[in-house]
N, C-alpha and C positions, 0 to 999 in steps of 0.2 A: 301781347300775349293774351289769348282768350282761352278759358277753360283748360289751363295747363298746357297749351300747345306752344312750343317754342318756335317763334317765327323770326323773319329777318329783322324786324324792328327790335326785338329783344337782343339779338346778336349784335346789332348796330350799337345799342345802348351799352352793352358789355364792353365792346371794343373801344368806344369813346371814353368810357369810364376808366378803362385800363390805360389808354394812351394819355388821358388827362393827368394821371399820376406817375407814369413811368415811360421812359423811352423804350423802344422795342424794335427788334428785327422782325421781318416778315414771318419767319419760321417760328419765332417765339410767340408772336401774337396769335398765330394759328394754333399753336400748342395750348396757350392759355384759354382760348375760346373753346377748343375741343374738350379740354379738361372740365370747363364749366358746364358744357353740354352733358358730359358723362355723369357729372354729379347730379344734374337735374333729372336725368332719365331713370326709370326703374332699373333695379339691379338686373344685369344680364342683357339689357337692351343696348343696341348700338344706335348711333345717330342715323336717322333716315337720310337717303341720298339728297333729298331737297334741302335738308338742314345743313348737311356737310357742304353742299354747293353754295348755300347762303354764306357760310364762313369764308369760303374761297372767294366769293364775290366781294365781300367786305374787304378782305385783304388786298385783292386786286384793285379795288376802287381807291383804297387808302394809299396804295403804292403810286397810282397814277396822280393822285392829288398831292403827293409829296409828304404825306403824314408818315409814311414808312419809307425810309431810305437806309438800306443796310450799310452803305459806305459811310454816310454821316454818323449813323449810330455807332459803327465800329470805331471811327476816329474819336468820337466823344467818350466812349467807354474806355478806349485805350489811354486817353489823356487822364481820365479820372482814376483809373487803376494805377497808372504810373505815379500820379501825385500821392496815392496812398502807400506806395512802396511795393508794387508788384513787378517782378522781373518780366522781361520781354517774352520769354517762352510761355510763361503763365498767362500773360495777356492774350497771346495768340490762341492758346488752348481754351481760355474762358470764352473768347469770342466765338470760336467754333462750337462750343457747347451751347451757346445761346442761339445757334442756328445761322450764323454768318458763314458764308462760303469761305473756304480755306484761302482762296486767292484774295478776297476782300480783307480778310483778317490779316494776312501777310502784308498787304498794301498799307493797312492802317498802322501796323507796327513799323514798317519801313519809313512811312512818313514821319512818325514820331522819332525814329532814329535819326532822320535827316535834320530834325530841329534840335536835337540834344547831342552834346559832345559824347557822352557815354551813357546810354539809356539805363543800363543795369546799375551802374554806379550811382546815378542820381536816384534811382528807385531804392537802392540799398540805404542811401542816406535818409530818405524819407521813412523807410522801414525802421531804421535804428531810432529815429526820433519818435515814431509812433509806439514802438515797443520798449522804449527807454533802454537801449543797448549802447555799448561803447561809452562815448563821452556823455551821453544822456542818462546813464544809469545813476541811481541814487545810492545804492549800496556798494559793496566791495565787488571787484571784478572777478568774474568766473569765465575765463576765456573759452573753455571747452563748451560750456553751456550756451554762451552767446554765439559761437560758431555753429553749434547745432541748430539754433533758432534760425540763423540765416540759411543753413542748408535745407531745413524743412520748408522754408518759404520759397526755395528754388534758386537761391543765389550761389554762385561759384565761390570757391575758397579764396581766390585772389581778391574778388570784390569785397567779401566779408572782412578779410584781413586788412584791406585798405581803410575801410570805415572804422574798424576797431582800433587801428593804429593811431587814429587822430587823437591829439592831446585834449582838445576842448571842442565846444560846440562851433565856434567860429572856424576851426580847421575843417570840420565836417561840411559846413556851408561852403567854404572855399573849394573843397574837394568836389562837391556836387556841381558848383558853378563851372570850374575849369575842366572837369571830367577826367581826372586822373592822369593828366599829362606829366 
């Protein structure tokens, strides 16, 4: 960058800095780089075509080099969100919001479903642990409030009631392991 001019070197540095800290889809990296460009440009100015082309070139080069792989990104994020207690429909929607193609997002969720007995039940158990619901609670039971927390997170009533019906933590772990059989 010389004299305030945004060039390919600066865009490359931004992209490498971002990918050094976060995994990303192609679309998300493109959005991040364009947002940084807009912040650096004077108000009311759009990125010039050569600068926008430089962003596209960086994204294409990183895709060819294997730094950007939407399928691998989707699978990794799906696993991470599942471990945190996110239901399958929310995982798919979050992936699409991150710029992953709908088919790739559906494939990532399907692959996770194939590895897990009941994907949403396992996620609900993780959600209960993280939010201290059901057998993980410290105070007195408030069933309506706990069901509402599961509903807001995107879980169905059947799944929420199965987790809340567990008597203790070991029962929840067994439920997550066997998948509600």
